[in-house]
MOPAC internal coordinates of N, CA, C and O (Angstrom, degrees):
PM7 1SCF
backbone

  N    0.0000 0     0.00 0     0.00 0    0    0    0
  C    1.4382 1     0.00 0     0.00 0    1    0    0
  C    1.5281 1   110.39 1     0.00 0    2    1    0
  O    1.2310 1   120.15 1   144.92 1    3    2    1
  N    1.2685 1   117.33 1   -35.08 1    3    2    1
  C    1.4527 1   121.51 1   179.15 1    5    3    2
  C    1.5231 1   111.23 1   -63.80 1    6    5    3
  O    1.2310 1   119.28 1   142.09 1    7    6    5
  N    1.3101 1   118.98 1   -37.91 1    7    6    5
  C    1.4647 1   121.90 1   179.03 1    9    7    6
  C    1.5166 1   111.69 1   -69.01 1   10    9    7
  O    1.2310 1   119.15 1   146.42 1   11   10    9
  N    1.2959 1   119.23 1   -33.58 1   11   10    9
  C    1.4615 1   121.82 1   178.15 1   13   11   10
  C    1.5314 1   109.41 1   -66.36 1   14   13   11
  O    1.2310 1   120.51 1   137.69 1   15   14   13
  N    1.3243 1   116.63 1   -42.31 1   15   14   13
  C    1.4599 1   120.82 1   179.47 1   17   15   14
  C    1.5308 1   111.20 1   -62.66 1   18   17   15
  O    1.2310 1   119.77 1   139.59 1   19   18   17
  N    1.3158 1   118.04 1   -40.41 1   19   18   17
  C    1.4605 1   122.40 1   179.37 1   21   19   18
  C    1.5333 1   110.80 1   -64.95 1   22   21   19
  O    1.2310 1   120.39 1   139.59 1   23   22   21
  N    1.3067 1   116.87 1   -40.41 1   23   22   21
  C    1.4566 1   121.15 1  -179.58 1   25   23   22
  C    1.5182 1   110.78 1   -65.38 1   26   25   23
  O    1.2310 1   120.07 1   138.37 1   27   26   25
  N    1.3070 1   117.46 1   -41.63 1   27   26   25
  C    1.4636 1   121.15 1  -179.20 1   29   27   26
  C    1.5249 1   110.35 1   -66.96 1   30   29   27
  O    1.2310 1   119.01 1   136.77 1   31   30   29
  N    1.3124 1   119.49 1   -43.23 1   31   30   29
  C    1.4624 1   121.73 1  -179.21 1   33   31   30
  C    1.5261 1   111.57 1   -69.77 1   34   33   31
  O    1.2310 1   119.70 1   146.44 1   35   34   33
  N    1.3129 1   118.19 1   -33.56 1   35   34   33
  C    1.4586 1   120.31 1   178.64 1   37   35   34
  C    1.5302 1   110.48 1   -67.84 1   38   37   35
  O    1.2310 1   120.69 1   140.41 1   39   38   37
  N    1.3335 1   116.29 1   -39.59 1   39   38   37
  C    1.4555 1   119.75 1   178.91 1   41   39   38
  C    1.5224 1   110.75 1   -68.76 1   42   41   39
  O    1.2310 1   119.46 1   142.77 1   43   42   41
  N    1.2904 1   118.64 1   -37.23 1   43   42   41
  C    1.4582 1   122.15 1  -179.13 1   45   43   42
  C    1.5302 1   110.86 1   -71.87 1   46   45   43
  O    1.2310 1   119.29 1   151.92 1   47   46   45
  N    1.2897 1   118.96 1   -28.08 1   47   46   45
  C    1.4544 1   122.27 1  -177.38 1   49   47   46
  C    1.5257 1   112.53 1   -76.65 1   50   49   47
  O    1.2310 1   119.05 1   156.54 1   51   50   49
  N    1.3149 1   119.42 1   -23.46 1   51   50   49
  C    1.4586 1   121.85 1  -178.82 1   53   51   50
  C    1.5317 1   109.72 1   -80.32 1   54   53   51
  O    1.2310 1   120.10 1   -59.48 1   55   54   53
  N    1.3404 1   117.41 1   120.52 1   55   54   53
  C    1.4681 1   119.23 1   179.80 1   57   55   54
  C    1.5303 1   111.10 1   -75.60 1   58   57   55
  O    1.2310 1   121.60 1   -17.57 1   59   58   57
  N    1.2949 1   114.54 1   162.43 1   59   58   57
  C    1.4622 1   121.80 1   177.67 1   61   59   58
  C    1.5387 1   107.87 1   -68.48 1   62   61   59
  O    1.2310 1   119.22 1   -51.30 1   63   62   61
  N    1.3445 1   119.09 1   128.70 1   63   62   61
  C    1.4747 1   120.15 1  -178.14 1   65   63   62
  C    1.5291 1   113.01 1   -61.53 1   66   65   63
  O    1.2310 1   119.51 1   148.54 1   67   66   65
  N    1.3020 1   118.55 1   -31.46 1   67   66   65
  C    1.4665 1   121.09 1   179.19 1   69   67   66
  C    1.5197 1   110.11 1   -66.83 1   70   69   67
  O    1.2310 1   120.04 1   141.20 1   71   70   69
  N    1.3213 1   117.53 1   -38.80 1   71   70   69
  C    1.4648 1   121.40 1   179.83 1   73   71   70
  C    1.5260 1   111.64 1   -66.40 1   74   73   71
  O    1.2310 1   120.09 1   149.90 1   75   74   73
  N    1.3137 1   117.44 1   -30.10 1   75   74   73
  C    1.4610 1   119.45 1   179.37 1   77   75   74
  C    1.5411 1   111.38 1   -72.95 1   78   77   75
  O    1.2310 1   119.52 1   153.93 1   79   78   77
  N    1.3334 1   118.51 1   -26.07 1   79   78   77
  C    1.4623 1   122.21 1   177.63 1   81   79   78
  C    1.5273 1   112.78 1   -90.81 1   82   81   79
  O    1.2310 1   119.61 1   170.04 1   83   82   81
  N    1.2965 1   118.36 1    -9.96 1   83   82   81
  C    1.4601 1   122.29 1  -176.91 1   85   83   82
  C    1.5313 1   113.23 1   -57.82 1   86   85   83
  O    1.2310 1   117.98 1   135.56 1   87   86   85
  N    1.3314 1   121.45 1   -44.44 1   87   86   85
  C    1.4693 1   119.51 1   177.86 1   89   87   86
  C    1.5337 1   113.13 1   -60.80 1   90   89   87
  O    1.2310 1   120.03 1   140.99 1   91   90   89
  N    1.3124 1   117.54 1   -39.01 1   91   90   89
  C    1.4727 1   120.23 1   178.02 1   93   91   90
  C    1.5210 1   111.40 1   -65.90 1   94   93   91
  O    1.2310 1   120.43 1   140.51 1   95   94   93
  N    1.3003 1   116.78 1   -39.49 1   95   94   93
  C    1.4707 1   121.16 1   178.49 1   97   95   94
  C    1.5206 1   110.02 1   -64.85 1   98   97   95
  O    1.2310 1   120.37 1   136.73 1   99   98   97
  N    1.3182 1   116.89 1   -43.27 1   99   98   97
  C    1.4626 1   120.73 1   179.29 1  101   99   98
  C    1.5321 1   111.43 1   -64.17 1  102  101   99
  O    1.2310 1   120.06 1   139.78 1  103  102  101
  N    1.3061 1   117.50 1   -40.22 1  103  102  101
  C    1.4647 1   121.39 1   178.15 1  105  103  102
  C    1.5252 1   110.24 1   -62.67 1  106  105  103
  O    1.2310 1   119.83 1   137.58 1  107  106  105
  N    1.3183 1   117.92 1   -42.42 1  107  106  105
  C    1.4674 1   121.19 1   179.87 1  109  107  106
  C    1.5289 1   110.92 1   -65.19 1  110  109  107
  O    1.2310 1   119.88 1   141.65 1  111  110  109
  N    1.3248 1   117.83 1   -38.35 1  111  110  109
  C    1.4676 1   121.27 1   178.21 1  113  111  110
  C    1.5290 1   109.89 1   -64.93 1  114  113  111
  O    1.2310 1   120.16 1   136.39 1  115  114  113
  N    1.3195 1   117.30 1   -43.61 1  115  114  113
  C    1.4599 1   120.90 1   179.50 1  117  115  114
  C    1.5277 1   110.42 1   -64.06 1  118  117  115
  O    1.2310 1   119.81 1   136.46 1  119  118  117
  N    1.3075 1   117.96 1   -43.54 1  119  118  117
  C    1.4663 1   121.70 1   178.31 1  121  119  118
  C    1.5270 1   110.22 1   -60.68 1  122  121  119
  O    1.2310 1   120.13 1   138.72 1  123  122  121
  N    1.3146 1   117.36 1   -41.28 1  123  122  121
  C    1.4646 1   120.71 1   179.90 1  125  123  122
  C    1.5258 1   110.58 1   -60.72 1  126  125  123
  O    1.2310 1   120.13 1   131.35 1  127  126  125
  N    1.3442 1   117.36 1   -48.65 1  127  126  125
  C    1.4570 1   119.93 1  -175.00 1  129  127  126
  C    1.5222 1   113.32 1   -76.03 1  130  129  127
  O    1.2310 1   119.41 1   152.70 1  131  130  129
  N    1.3234 1   118.72 1   -27.30 1  131  130  129
  C    1.4578 1   120.21 1  -178.76 1  133  131  130
  C    1.5198 1   113.95 1   -91.75 1  134  133  131
  O    1.2310 1   119.72 1   153.38 1  135  134  133
  N    1.3196 1   118.14 1   -26.62 1  135  134  133
  C    1.4646 1   119.89 1  -174.88 1  137  135  134
  C    1.5207 1   113.75 1  -120.15 1  138  137  135
  O    1.2310 1   119.85 1   125.67 1  139  138  137
  N    1.2929 1   117.89 1   -54.33 1  139  138  137
  C    1.4666 1   121.01 1  -171.35 1  141  139  138
  C    1.5220 1   112.51 1   -72.28 1  142  141  139
  O    1.2310 1   119.88 1   134.55 1  143  142  141
  N    1.3004 1   117.83 1   -45.45 1  143  142  141
  C    1.4625 1   121.45 1  -175.54 1  145  143  142
  C    1.5332 1   112.15 1   -63.62 1  146  145  143
  O    1.2310 1   119.12 1   132.27 1  147  146  145
  N    1.3540 1   119.28 1   -47.73 1  147  146  145
  C    1.4709 1   118.00 1   176.84 1  149  147  146
  C    1.5297 1   113.04 1   -62.32 1  150  149  147
  O    1.2310 1   120.07 1   145.01 1  151  150  149
  N    1.3182 1   117.47 1   -34.99 1  151  150  149
  C    1.4583 1   120.67 1   178.75 1  153  151  150
  C    1.5275 1   111.07 1   -65.11 1  154  153  151
  O    1.2310 1   120.37 1   137.73 1  155  154  153
  N    1.3159 1   116.91 1   -42.27 1  155  154  153
  C    1.4682 1   120.32 1   178.46 1  157  155  154
  C    1.5265 1   110.50 1   -64.94 1  158  157  155
  O    1.2310 1   120.33 1   141.34 1  159  158  157
  N    1.3311 1   116.97 1   -38.66 1  159  158  157
  C    1.4630 1   120.91 1   179.13 1  161  159  158
  C    1.5294 1   110.25 1   -64.09 1  162  161  159
  O    1.2310 1   120.32 1   136.21 1  163  162  161
  N    1.3231 1   117.00 1   -43.79 1  163  162  161
  C    1.4612 1   121.62 1   178.79 1  165  163  162
  C    1.5235 1   111.02 1   -63.01 1  166  165  163
  O    1.2310 1   120.65 1   140.56 1  167  166  165
  N    1.3300 1   116.37 1   -39.44 1  167  166  165
  C    1.4640 1   121.10 1   179.41 1  169  167  166
  C    1.5329 1   110.94 1   -64.93 1  170  169  167
  O    1.2310 1   120.06 1   139.87 1  171  170  169
  N    1.3215 1   117.50 1   -40.13 1  171  170  169
  C    1.4659 1   120.98 1   178.35 1  173  171  170
  C    1.5250 1   110.98 1   -65.11 1  174  173  171
  O    1.2310 1   120.48 1   139.33 1  175  174  173
  N    1.3428 1   116.69 1   -40.67 1  175  174  173
  C    1.4614 1   120.11 1   179.23 1  177  175  174
  C    1.5298 1   111.14 1   -63.94 1  178  177  175
  O    1.2310 1   120.28 1   139.47 1  179  178  177
  N    1.3214 1   117.07 1   -40.53 1  179  178  177
  C    1.4649 1   120.22 1   178.95 1  181  179  178
  C    1.5251 1   110.30 1   -66.10 1  182  181  179
  O    1.2310 1   120.13 1   140.60 1  183  182  181
  N    1.3291 1   117.36 1   -39.40 1  183  182  181
  C    1.4640 1   120.86 1   178.69 1  185  183  182
  C    1.5246 1   110.63 1   -62.32 1  186  185  183
  O    1.2310 1   120.10 1   138.51 1  187  186  185
  N    1.3326 1   117.42 1   -41.49 1  187  186  185
  C    1.4677 1   121.10 1   177.42 1  189  187  186
  C    1.5246 1   110.47 1   -63.32 1  190  189  187
  O    1.2310 1   120.68 1   138.98 1  191  190  189
  N    1.3489 1   116.30 1   -41.02 1  191  190  189
  C    1.4575 1   121.04 1   179.69 1  193  191  190
  C    1.5221 1   110.25 1   -61.89 1  194  193  191
  O    1.2310 1   120.14 1   135.85 1  195  194  193
  N    1.3295 1   117.34 1   -44.15 1  195  194  193
  C    1.4634 1   120.81 1  -178.87 1  197  195  194
  C    1.5225 1   111.92 1   -68.20 1  198  197  195
  O    1.2310 1   120.31 1   145.20 1  199  198  197
  N    1.3308 1   117.01 1   -34.80 1  199  198  197
  C    1.4673 1   119.83 1   177.79 1  201  199  198
  C    1.5195 1   111.39 1   -68.31 1  202  201  199
  O    1.2310 1   120.04 1   149.16 1  203  202  201
  N    1.3382 1   117.53 1   -30.84 1  203  202  201
  C    1.4622 1   121.52 1  -178.55 1  205  203  202
  C    1.5252 1   112.64 1   -86.85 1  206  205  203
  O    1.2310 1   119.77 1   179.82 1  207  206  205
  N    1.3297 1   118.04 1    -0.18 1  207  206  205
  C    1.4592 1   122.28 1  -179.08 1  209  207  206
  C    1.5304 1   109.87 1   -62.83 1  210  209  207
  O    1.2310 1   121.08 1   -45.98 1  211  210  209
  N    1.3351 1   115.55 1   134.02 1  211  210  209
  C    1.4679 1   119.66 1  -178.05 1  213  211  210
  C    1.5228 1   110.05 1  -143.69 1  214  213  211
  O    1.2310 1   120.93 1   -10.41 1  215  214  213
  N    1.3238 1   115.82 1   169.59 1  215  214  213
  C    1.4665 1   121.59 1   178.47 1  217  215  214
  C    1.5256 1   109.13 1   -59.08 1  218  217  215
  O    1.2310 1   121.26 1   -39.29 1  219  218  217
  N    1.3267 1   115.19 1   140.71 1  219  218  217
  C    1.4538 1   120.45 1   177.47 1  221  219  218
  C    1.5221 1   114.30 1    93.71 1  222  221  219
  O    1.2310 1   119.79 1   168.12 1  223  222  221
  N    1.3346 1   118.01 1   -11.88 1  223  222  221
  C    1.4632 1   120.97 1   178.91 1  225  223  222
  C    1.5260 1   110.31 1   -72.58 1  226  225  223
  O    1.2310 1   121.17 1   -41.33 1  227  226  225
  N    1.3130 1   115.38 1   138.67 1  227  226  225
  C    1.4598 1   120.63 1   172.87 1  229  227  226
  C    1.5194 1   107.41 1   -86.28 1  230  229  227
  O    1.2310 1   120.35 1   -49.52 1  231  230  229
  N    1.3318 1   116.94 1   130.48 1  231  230  229
  C    1.4622 1   120.97 1  -175.71 1  233  231  230
  C    1.5233 1   110.74 1  -130.02 1  234  233  231
  O    1.2310 1   121.76 1   -21.09 1  235  234  233
  N    1.3185 1   114.25 1   158.91 1  235  234  233
  C    1.4610 1   122.81 1   171.29 1  237  235  234
  C    1.5208 1   105.72 1  -125.21 1  238  237  235
  O    1.2310 1   120.73 1   -50.17 1  239  238  237
  N    1.3410 1   116.21 1   129.83 1  239  238  237
  C    1.4591 1   120.09 1  -179.27 1  241  239  238
  C    1.5224 1   110.32 1   -88.87 1  242  241  239
  O    1.2310 1   120.76 1    -7.63 1  243  242  241
  N    1.3223 1   116.16 1   172.37 1  243  242  241
  C    1.4688 1   120.97 1   176.81 1  245  243  242
  C    1.5137 1   111.92 1   -58.51 1  246  245  243
  O    1.2310 1   120.44 1   148.38 1  247  246  245
  N    1.3101 1   116.76 1   -31.62 1  247  246  245
  C    1.4551 1   121.59 1  -179.98 1  249  247  246
  C    1.5204 1   113.58 1   -80.99 1  250  249  247
  O    1.2310 1   120.13 1   176.85 1  251  250  249
  N    1.3223 1   117.36 1    -3.15 1  251  250  249
  C    1.4547 1   121.34 1   178.07 1  253  251  250
  C    1.5124 1   114.69 1    89.69 1  254  253  251
  O    1.2310 1   120.03 1  -166.13 1  255  254  253
  N    1.3120 1   117.56 1    13.87 1  255  254  253
  C    1.4658 1   120.98 1   179.61 1  257  255  254
  C    1.5272 1   109.11 1   -85.21 1  258  257  255
  O    1.2310 1   121.02 1   -53.36 1  259  258  257
  N    1.3336 1   115.65 1   126.64 1  259  258  257
  C    1.4608 1   122.21 1   178.74 1  261  259  258
  C    1.5188 1   108.87 1   -97.37 1  262  261  259
  O    1.2310 1   120.98 1   -39.76 1  263  262  261
  N    1.3110 1   115.72 1   140.24 1  263  262  261
  C    1.4510 1   118.93 1   178.43 1  265  263  262
  C    1.5041 1   111.90 1  -171.46 1  266  265  263
  O    1.2310 1   121.20 1     4.02 1  267  266  265
  N    1.3304 1   115.31 1  -175.98 1  267  266  265
  C    1.4650 1   122.28 1  -178.77 1  269  267  266
  C    1.5158 1   108.75 1  -120.33 1  270  269  267
  O    1.2310 1   120.65 1   -46.20 1  271  270  269
  N    1.3259 1   116.37 1   133.80 1  271  270  269
  C    1.4633 1   121.35 1   179.26 1  273  271  270
  C    1.5266 1   108.46 1   -70.32 1  274  273  271
  O    1.2310 1   121.17 1   -55.22 1  275  274  273
  N    1.3425 1   115.37 1   124.78 1  275  274  273
  C    1.4654 1   119.86 1   178.19 1  277  275  274
  C    1.5196 1   112.23 1  -115.07 1  278  277  275
  O    1.2310 1   120.01 1   172.63 1  279  278  277
  N    1.3212 1   117.59 1    -7.37 1  279  278  277
  C    1.4495 1   119.12 1   178.61 1  281  279  278
  C    1.5127 1   112.64 1   175.47 1  282  281  279
  O    1.2310 1   121.85 1    -1.06 1  283  282  281
  N    1.3226 1   114.07 1   178.94 1  283  282  281
  C    1.4599 1   122.25 1  -179.64 1  285  283  282
  C    1.5233 1   108.93 1  -133.49 1  286  285  283
  O    1.2310 1   120.52 1   -26.25 1  287  286  285
  N    1.3228 1   116.61 1   153.75 1  287  286  285
  C    1.4605 1   121.32 1   177.65 1  289  287  286
  C    1.5215 1   108.67 1  -138.09 1  290  289  287
  O    1.2310 1   121.24 1   -15.37 1  291  290  289
  N    1.3168 1   115.24 1   164.63 1  291  290  289
  C    1.4667 1   123.24 1   177.97 1  293  291  290
  C    1.5304 1   112.05 1    50.05 1  294  293  291
  O    1.2310 1   121.49 1  -121.93 1  295  294  293
  N    1.3139 1   114.76 1    58.07 1  295  294  293
  C    1.4666 1   122.69 1   175.66 1  297  295  294
  C    1.5263 1   112.74 1    59.40 1  298  297  295
  O    1.2310 1   120.11 1  -144.93 1  299  298  297
  N    1.3249 1   117.40 1    35.07 1  299  298  297
  C    1.4540 1   121.58 1   176.66 1  301  299  298
  C    1.5107 1   115.29 1    84.47 1  302  301  299
  O    1.2310 1   119.74 1  -176.24 1  303  302  301
  N    1.3229 1   118.10 1     3.76 1  303  302  301
  C    1.4656 1   120.42 1  -179.52 1  305  303  302
  C    1.5244 1   112.09 1   -81.67 1  306  305  303
  O    1.2310 1   120.34 1   155.04 1  307  306  305
  N    1.3344 1   116.96 1   -24.96 1  307  306  305
  C    1.4564 1   123.10 1  -179.82 1  309  307  306
  C    1.5295 1   108.42 1  -111.01 1  310  309  307
  O    1.2310 1   120.83 1   -46.19 1  311  310  309
  N    1.3332 1   116.01 1   133.81 1  311  310  309
  C    1.4605 1   121.62 1   178.16 1  313  311  310
  C    1.5207 1   107.92 1  -107.63 1  314  313  311
  O    1.2310 1   120.42 1   -50.04 1  315  314  313
  N    1.3291 1   116.79 1   129.96 1  315  314  313
  C    1.4587 1   121.72 1   177.09 1  317  315  314
  C    1.5290 1   107.05 1   -97.32 1  318  317  315
  O    1.2310 1   121.09 1   -61.45 1  319  318  317
  N    1.3348 1   115.51 1   118.55 1  319  318  317
  C    1.4622 1   121.74 1  -174.82 1  321  319  318
  C    1.5202 1   109.18 1  -114.37 1  322  321  319
  O    1.2310 1   120.89 1   -51.99 1  323  322  321
  N    1.3336 1   115.91 1   128.01 1  323  322  321
  C    1.4623 1   121.60 1   176.03 1  325  323  322
  C    1.5252 1   107.43 1   -88.59 1  326  325  323
  O    1.2310 1   121.06 1   -62.25 1  327  326  325
  N    1.3357 1   115.58 1   117.75 1  327  326  325
  C    1.4528 1   121.28 1  -177.54 1  329  327  326
  C    1.5288 1   110.60 1   -95.08 1  330  329  327
  O    1.2310 1   120.26 1   140.37 1  331  330  329
  N    1.3151 1   117.11 1   -39.63 1  331  330  329
  C    1.4584 1   123.13 1  -178.98 1  333  331  330
  C    1.5195 1   107.28 1  -151.35 1  334  333  331
  O    1.2310 1   120.50 1    -2.19 1  335  334  333
  N    1.3141 1   116.65 1   177.81 1  335  334  333
  C    1.4646 1   119.14 1   176.42 1  337  335  334
  C    1.5243 1   108.58 1   -59.49 1  338  337  335
  O    1.2310 1   120.28 1   -49.14 1  339  338  337
  N    1.3040 1   117.06 1   130.86 1  339  338  337
  C    1.4647 1   124.83 1   179.68 1  341  339  338
  C    1.5207 1   114.34 1    61.28 1  342  341  339
  O    1.2310 1   119.70 1  -161.46 1  343  342  341
  N    1.3416 1   118.17 1    18.54 1  343  342  341
  C    1.4669 1   121.11 1   177.20 1  345  343  342
  C    1.5279 1   108.05 1  -125.15 1  346  345  343
  O    1.2310 1   121.23 1   -69.13 1  347  346  345
  N    1.3186 1   115.24 1   110.87 1  347  346  345
  C    1.4648 1   121.36 1   177.36 1  349  347  346
  C    1.5136 1   108.47 1  -123.93 1  350  349  347
  O    1.2310 1   120.65 1   -45.91 1  351  350  349
  N    1.3232 1   116.36 1   134.09 1  351  350  349
  C    1.4608 1   121.83 1  -179.85 1  353  351  350
  C    1.5183 1   109.67 1  -118.54 1  354  353  351
  O    1.2310 1   120.85 1   -36.07 1  355  354  353
  N    1.3182 1   115.97 1   143.93 1  355  354  353
  C    1.4589 1   121.54 1   175.91 1  357  355  354
  C    1.5253 1   108.68 1   -99.25 1  358  357  355
  O    1.2310 1   120.96 1   -49.78 1  359  358  357
  N    1.3274 1   115.77 1   130.22 1  359  358  357
  C    1.4571 1   122.03 1   178.68 1  361  359  358
  C    1.5170 1   109.72 1  -128.76 1  362  361  359
  O    1.2310 1   121.49 1   -29.81 1  363  362  361
  N    1.3069 1   114.75 1   150.19 1  363  362  361
  C    1.4566 1   119.91 1   169.41 1  365  363  362
  C    1.5278 1   106.96 1   -66.63 1  366  365  363
  O    1.2310 1   120.15 1   -38.30 1  367  366  365
  N    1.2979 1   117.33 1   141.70 1  367  366  365
  C    1.4571 1   121.16 1  -176.80 1  369  367  366
  C    1.5251 1   111.62 1   -57.85 1  370  369  367
  O    1.2310 1   120.12 1   147.01 1  371  370  369
  N    1.3248 1   117.38 1   -32.99 1  371  370  369
  C    1.4627 1   121.14 1  -179.35 1  373  371  370
  C    1.5242 1   112.15 1   -69.44 1  374  373  371
  O    1.2310 1   119.45 1   164.28 1  375  374  373
  N    1.3361 1   118.65 1   -15.72 1  375  374  373
  C    1.4621 1   121.55 1   179.48 1  377  375  374
  C    1.5196 1   112.22 1   -77.21 1  378  377  375
  O    1.2310 1   119.91 1   167.68 1  379  378  377
  N    1.3231 1   117.77 1   -12.32 1  379  378  377
  C    1.4637 1   120.74 1   177.97 1  381  379  378
  C    1.5226 1   107.72 1   -75.29 1  382  381  379
  O    1.2310 1   121.09 1   -59.01 1  383  382  381
  N    1.3184 1   115.52 1   120.99 1  383  382  381
  C    1.4641 1   120.87 1  -176.85 1  385  383  382
  C    1.5225 1   111.88 1   -96.72 1  386  385  383
  O    1.2310 1   120.43 1   137.06 1  387  386  385
  N    1.3323 1   116.79 1   -42.94 1  387  386  385
  C    1.4605 1   120.90 1  -175.83 1  389  387  386
  C    1.5236 1   108.97 1  -135.06 1  390  389  387
  O    1.2310 1   120.81 1   -42.44 1  391  390  389
  N    1.3238 1   116.06 1   137.56 1  391  390  389
  C    1.4602 1   121.77 1   170.62 1  393  391  390
  C    1.5256 1   105.94 1  -108.99 1  394  393  391
  O    1.2310 1   121.11 1   -63.46 1  395  394  393
  N    1.3285 1   115.48 1   116.54 1  395  394  393
  C    1.4541 1   120.61 1  -178.02 1  397  395  394
  C    1.5207 1   109.63 1   -94.18 1  398  397  395
  O    1.2310 1   120.22 1   -33.91 1  399  398  397
  N    1.3229 1   117.18 1   146.09 1  399  398  397
  C    1.4657 1   118.66 1   174.90 1  401  399  398
  C    1.5243 1   110.19 1   -58.22 1  402  401  399
  O    1.2310 1   120.22 1   -28.88 1  403  402  401
  N    1.3145 1   117.19 1   151.12 1  403  402  401
  C    1.4545 1   122.40 1  -171.04 1  405  403  402
  C    1.5286 1   112.08 1   -57.42 1  406  405  403
  O    1.2310 1   118.46 1   139.20 1  407  406  405
  N    1.3034 1   120.55 1   -40.80 1  407  406  405
  C    1.4612 1   122.39 1  -176.54 1  409  407  406
  C    1.5132 1   114.27 1   -81.46 1  410  409  407
  O    1.2310 1   118.88 1   159.74 1  411  410  409
  N    1.3127 1   119.74 1   -20.26 1  411  410  409
  C    1.4657 1   123.03 1  -172.66 1  413  411  410
  C    1.5219 1   113.15 1   -64.48 1  414  413  411
  O    1.2310 1   119.52 1   134.01 1  415  414  413
  N    1.3162 1   118.52 1   -45.99 1  415  414  413
  C    1.4605 1   121.17 1  -175.74 1  417  415  414
  C    1.5238 1   110.61 1   -64.27 1  418  417  415
  O    1.2310 1   119.84 1   138.40 1  419  418  417
  N    1.3186 1   117.92 1   -41.60 1  419  418  417
  C    1.4557 1   119.78 1  -178.75 1  421  419  418
  C    1.5180 1   111.06 1   -70.66 1  422  421  419
  O    1.2310 1   119.13 1   144.34 1  423  422  421
  N    1.3345 1   119.27 1   -35.66 1  423  422  421
  C    1.4577 1   121.94 1   177.22 1  425  423  422
  C    1.5167 1   110.62 1   -62.28 1  426  425  423
  O    1.2310 1   119.86 1   135.56 1  427  426  425
  N    1.3310 1   117.87 1   -44.44 1  427  426  425
  C    1.4635 1   121.88 1   179.56 1  429  427  426
  C    1.5204 1   110.54 1   -63.62 1  430  429  427
  O    1.2310 1   120.21 1   138.35 1  431  430  429
  N    1.3414 1   117.21 1   -41.65 1  431  430  429
  C    1.4520 1   120.99 1  -179.11 1  433  431  430
  C    1.5440 1   110.64 1   -66.49 1  434  433  431
  O    1.2310 1   120.22 1   141.83 1  435  434  433
  N    1.3317 1   117.18 1   -38.17 1  435  434  433
  C    1.4662 1   120.44 1   179.07 1  437  435  434
  C    1.5210 1   110.90 1   -67.54 1  438  437  435
  O    1.2310 1   119.59 1   139.73 1  439  438  437
  N    1.3392 1   118.39 1   -40.27 1  439  438  437
  C    1.4632 1   122.10 1   178.38 1  441  439  438
  C    1.5226 1   110.47 1   -65.59 1  442  441  439
  O    1.2310 1   119.99 1   140.46 1  443  442  441
  N    1.3226 1   117.63 1   -39.54 1  443  442  441
  C    1.4528 1   121.27 1   178.46 1  445  443  442
  C    1.5261 1   111.06 1   -66.73 1  446  445  443
  O    1.2310 1   120.20 1   143.42 1  447  446  445
  N    1.3051 1   117.23 1   -36.58 1  447  446  445
  C    1.4604 1   121.18 1  -179.47 1  449  447  446
  C    1.5364 1   111.74 1   -70.16 1  450  449  447
  O    1.2310 1   119.93 1   148.31 1  451  450  449
  N    1.3328 1   117.74 1   -31.69 1  451  450  449
  C    1.4657 1   122.10 1   179.02 1  453  451  450
  C    1.5107 1   112.35 1   -70.94 1  454  453  451
  O    1.2310 1   119.82 1   151.91 1  455  454  453
  N    1.3213 1   117.96 1   -28.09 1  455  454  453
  C    1.4762 1   121.79 1  -178.80 1  457  455  454
  C    1.4474 1   109.77 1   -71.37 1  458  457  455
  O    1.2310 1   120.10 1   180.00 1  459  458  457

């Protein structure tokens, strides 16, 4: 009778292996929805923006340089940006951070000049 009691208590003391992994699974799900998923969404939006880039768009690069797209080189991988009269810079397409609507940059510059 003593051996039967020991067997029953030993079996009851062992937790379910799935329950022991449940906190880790929950943490991974939370990390996915709070960190990974928004990052992937942002990356897709930037990719769409870069694919829609065309001549005449006003852009801001990662380095903070403002200019207007005047052309493309090397099968669209390089963007030629006009910064000033007779000043054109070549950038990798991935360096473009923001594409501004065509009228926005000039409106901001005119408001700044009036002040």
